[in-house]
C-alpha positions in Angstrom: 0.0 0.0 0.0 2.8 2.4 1.0 4.7 1.5 -2.2 1.7 2.3 -4.4 1.3 5.6 -2.7 4.9 6.5 -3.3 4.6 5.4 -6.9 1.6 7.6 -7.4 3.4 10.6 -5.8 6.4 10.1 -8.1 4.2 9.8 -11.2 2.2 12.9 -10.3 5.4 14.8 -9.6 6.9 13.8 -12.9 3.7 14.7 -14.7 3.6 18.0 -13.0 7.2 18.6 -13.9 6.6 17.6 -17.5 3.5 19.9 -17.7 5.6 22.8 -16.2 8.3 22.3 -18.8 5.8 22.2 -21.6 4.1 25.4 -20.4 7.3 27.5 -20.0 8.4 26.3 -23.4 5.5 27.6 -25.3 7.5 29.9 -27.7 4.8 32.7 -28.0 6.4 35.9 -26.8 3.1 37.7 -26.2 -0.6 36.9 -26.6 -1.8 40.2 -28.1 -0.2 42.9 -30.2 -1.5 46.4 -30.9 0.1 48.7 -33.5 -0.5 52.4 -34.3 -2.3 53.3 -37.4 -0.1 56.4 -37.7 2.8 56.6 -40.1 6.0 58.1 -38.7 8.2 57.5 -41.7 8.6 61.3 -42.2 8.5 62.6 -38.7 11.9 64.2 -38.8 11.3 66.1 -42.0 7.9 67.2 -40.8 9.0 68.4 -37.4 12.7 69.0 -36.8 14.2 72.5 -36.9 17.2 73.0 -39.2 19.4 74.1 -36.3 18.7 71.1 -34.2 22.0 69.5 -33.2 22.2 65.7 -33.9 23.4 64.9 -30.4 20.4 66.8 -28.9 17.7 65.2 -31.2 15.1 63.3 -29.2 14.3 60.0 -30.9 13.0 56.5 -30.4 15.6 53.7 -30.4 15.2 49.9 -30.8 17.3 47.7 -28.5 18.7 44.6 -30.2 16.8 45.9 -33.2 16.8 42.8 -35.4 15.6 39.9 -33.3 12.0 39.6 -34.5 12.6 36.5 -36.6 13.9 34.4 -33.7 11.7 31.3 -33.4 11.7 27.7 -32.2 13.7 26.6 -35.3 16.4 29.3 -34.8 19.9 27.8 -34.0 21.9 29.2 -31.2 24.3 31.9 -32.2 28.0 30.7 -32.4 28.7 33.1 -29.5 25.7 32.1 -27.3 26.1 31.0 -23.7 26.3 27.2 -23.1 22.8 27.1 -21.6 21.5 27.9 -25.1 23.1 24.7 -26.5 23.0 20.9 -25.9 20.5 19.3 -23.6 19.8 22.4 -21.5 19.2 24.4 -24.6 16.8 21.8 -26.0 14.8 21.4 -22.8 14.5 25.2 -22.2 14.4 26.5 -25.8 10.9 28.0 -25.7 11.7 29.8 -22.4 15.1 31.0 -23.7 13.5 32.3 -26.9 11.0 34.3 -24.9 14.0 35.9 -23.1 15.8 36.6 -26.4 13.2 38.2 -28.7 13.3 42.0 -28.1 11.4 43.3 -31.1 8.2 42.2 -32.9 8.7 43.8 -36.3 11.3 44.1 -39.0 13.3 47.2 -40.0 10.5 48.7 -42.1 8.1 48.4 -39.2 10.6 50.0 -36.8 11.2 52.9 -39.1 7.5 53.4 -39.8 6.9 53.5 -36.0 9.4 56.3 -35.7 12.6 54.5 -34.6 15.7 56.3 -35.8 18.4 54.7 -33.6 19.1 51.0 -34.3 21.1 49.0 -31.8 22.6 46.1 -33.9 24.0 42.8 -32.9 25.8 40.9 -35.6 27.8 37.7 -36.1 30.1 37.2 -39.0 30.5 33.4 -39.6 31.5 31.6 -42.8 31.3 34.8 -44.8 27.7 35.5 -43.7 26.3 38.3 -41.7 23.4 37.5 -39.4 21.6 39.4 -36.6 21.2 37.6 -33.3 20.3 37.8 -29.7 21.4 34.5 -28.2 19.8 32.8 -31.3 20.2 33.6 -34.9 17.5 35.9 -36.3 17.9 37.5 -39.7 20.1 37.9 -42.7 21.6 41.4 -42.3 22.3 41.8 -46.0 18.5 41.8 -46.6 18.1 44.3 -43.7 20.7 46.6 -45.3 18.8 46.5 -48.6 15.7 47.6 -46.8 17.6 50.4 -45.1 18.9 51.6 -48.4 15.4 51.5 -49.9 14.1 53.6 -47.0 16.9 56.1 -47.3 16.1 56.5 -51.0 12.3 56.8 -50.4 12.2 59.2 -47.5 14.3 62.4 -47.7 14.9 64.5 -44.6 15.5 61.6 -42.2 18.7 60.4 -40.5 19.4 57.1 -38.8 22.0 56.0 -36.3 23.3 52.5 -36.9 25.1 51.4 -33.7 27.0 48.2 -34.4 27.4 47.7 -30.7 28.2 43.9 -30.9 29.9 42.1 -33.8 31.0 38.6 -33.0 33.4 36.7 -35.2 35.7 39.7 -35.8 38.4 41.2 -33.7 37.9 44.9 -32.9 41.7 45.4 -32.7 42.3 43.9 -36.2 42.7 46.3 -39.1 42.0 43.3 -41.4 38.7 42.6 -39.6 37.8 46.2 -39.8 38.3 46.0 -43.6 36.0 43.0 -43.6 33.3 45.0 -41.9 33.9 48.0 -44.2 33.6 45.8 -47.3 30.2 44.6 -46.1 29.1 48.3 -45.7 30.5 49.0 -49.2 28.9 46.0 -50.8 25.5 46.8 -49.3 26.0 50.5 -50.3 25.3 51.6 -46.7 28.7 53.4 -46.7 27.4 55.6 -49.6 24.8 57.0 -47.2 27.1 57.7 -44.3 27.6 61.2 -43.1 31.0 62.3 -41.8 32.3 65.8 -41.4 35.9 65.7 -40.5 36.0 69.5 -40.0 33.4 69.4 -37.2 32.9 67.6 -34.0 29.8 65.4 -33.8 28.3 67.8 -31.3 28.4 70.7 -33.8 26.6 69.0 -36.7 23.0 70.1 -37.3 20.0 68.4 -38.8 20.1 70.8 -41.7 23.7 69.8 -42.5 23.2 66.0 -42.3 20.1 66.1 -44.5 21.3 68.9 -46.9 18.3 71.0 -46.0 15.9 68.1 -46.0 16.8 66.9 -49.5 18.5 63.7 -48.6 18.6 61.0 -45.9 21.9 59.9 -44.2 23.2 57.5 -41.6 25.7 57.7 -38.8 27.6 54.4 -38.5 29.2 53.6 -35.2 31.3 50.6 -34.3 33.9 49.5 -31.7 36.9 48.8 -34.1 40.1 50.5 -32.8 41.7 51.2 -36.2 43.2 54.7 -36.6 41.8 57.0 -39.3 38.6 55.1 -39.6 35.9 55.8 -42.1 33.2 55.2 -39.5 32.6 56.7 -36.0 34.3 55.1 -33.0 31.9 53.9 -30.2 34.0 55.2 -27.3 34.3 58.7 -28.8 30.7 58.9 -30.0 28.2 57.4 -27.7 27.3 57.1 -24.0 25.0 54.2 -23.3 25.0 52.8 -19.8 23.1 49.6 -18.7 21.1 49.2 -15.6 21.2 45.4 -15.7 18.0 44.9 -13.6 14.6 43.5 -14.1 13.0 46.0 -11.7 11.0 48.9 -13.1 11.7 51.4 -10.3 15.4 50.4 -10.1 15.8 51.0 -13.8 14.4 54.5 -13.6 16.6 55.2 -10.5 19.6 54.1 -12.5 18.6 56.4 -15.4 18.2 59.3 -13.0 21.7 58.7 -11.7 23.0 58.5 -15.2 21.4 61.8 -16.1 22.8 63.5 -13.0 26.3 62.3 -14.0 26.0 63.6 -17.6 24.8 67.0 -16.3 27.8 67.2 -14.1 30.4 66.9 -16.9 31.2 68.5 -20.3 33.1 65.5 -21.6 30.0 64.1 -23.2 28.9 67.2 -25.0 29.9 65.8 -28.4 28.4 62.4 -27.9 25.0 60.7 -28.4 23.4 60.0 -25.1 21.3 56.8 -24.9 18.6 56.2 -22.4 18.8 52.4 -22.0 15.2 51.9 -21.0 15.3 48.2 -21.0 14.9 45.3 -18.5 17.3 42.4 -18.2 16.3 38.9 -17.2 18.3 38.0 -14.1 19.7 34.4 -13.9 19.0 34.2 -10.2 16.2 32.1 -8.5 14.1 35.2 -8.0 15.0 36.5 -11.5 13.9 33.3 -13.2 10.7 33.2 -11.2 10.0 36.8 -12.2 10.6 36.0 -15.9 8.2 33.0 -15.7 5.5 35.1 -14.0 5.8 37.9 -16.6 5.9 35.3 -19.4 8.5 37.0 -21.7 10.9 39.8 -22.2 8.4 41.3 -24.7 5.5 41.2 -22.2 7.7 42.9 -19.6 8.7 45.6 -22.1 5.0 46.2 -22.9 4.3 47.1 -19.3 7.6 48.9 -18.6 7.5 51.1 -21.7 4.2 52.7 -20.5 5.6 52.8 -16.9 8.6 54.7 -18.2 6.8 57.4 -20.2 4.2 58.1 -17.5 6.9 58.4 -14.8 7.2 61.9 -13.5 11.0 61.9 -14.3 10.6 61.0 -18.0 10.5 64.4 -19.5 13.6 65.5 -17.6 15.4 62.3 -18.5 14.6 62.8 -22.2 16.3 66.2 -22.1 19.6 64.6 -20.9 19.3 61.2 -22.5 17.5 62.1 -25.8 17.8 58.6 -27.5 15.1 56.5 -25.8 16.1 52.9 -26.5 13.4 50.3 -25.7 12.4 46.8 -26.3 9.2 46.1 -28.3 9.4 49.5 -29.9 6.3 49.1 -32.1 3.9 48.2 -29.3 1.0 50.5 -29.1 -0.7 49.0 -26.1 -2.0 52.0 -24.1 -1.0 54.1 -27.1 2.7 53.8 -26.2 4.1 54.5 -29.7 1.7 57.4 -30.3 2.3 58.9 -26.9 6.1 58.7 -27.0 6.2 60.0 -30.5 4.0 62.9 -29.4 6.5 63.6 -26.6 9.5 63.3 -28.9 8.0 65.6 -31.6 7.0 68.2 -29.0 10.4 68.1 -27.2 12.2 68.7 -30.5 10.3 71.9 -31.2 
């Protein structure tokens, strides 16, 4: 009798564990999705003043911009942590995908929703360029083609392409920099780059970069250390600090502290300042439980984005950290996209 009871307990425990694993591995990142019906493809041309400085332009940014194609069939990136591979990766893949997808639309959708700063993670492997966030997402060459089409279609806009992570290349290698540069040349992205060697970045105006609203250009930023580069260097061009927390209030506190530091120094006057308004899954017992309760990174971003822009500190933060980089940048739940674009347009006047 006692043996049968123990056997039943074991079976029920195993069934419960199996059910739990199945539930957390459902790879849906969110259960609903609302988009704006407004078109922000031309918002800069329609609203920016000619004398607006690039580094002071308020704009929406997309964190890990090109991860929307990650799905259950996506292989782990070659640089992914070991938990993404082997048996752990197979058992937890649905859960890991939900913590890896940061955006729900492609480059065209991001730009239409007003995004002008693109945080890009690339891997160069076997002569191919792919976007990734733990898992492989998209062919970057196709994304580059779409960027070029956008630049040719909409005059008077400018984009910031921040190649913040490039795995498979050595930032200290001049040869690897040339590999990166060749990709930019082959995709013709380099043809649209704006560089003024006679001015600091902090002196360039919107009128100058768009030639009085008659063309669209890009600022290309990377971490290669080569001297006399053809692109902008990350350390000299951008300030982007990371809270590394999954807590809403702690993230805003971190951003307030970051803004206070920036206001206390003049060393960043010539740099883009990024508000990293993103949450990070914490690989601690509490962090894992929190990620399970909130379902996915996308679902947490849906709530946090609205928490951020309704926070009493937001308008002041935007003045100091004008690039508002978020996950799920095309989510219009509670009118997020429309509300933040209204704030951005008004703040740029």
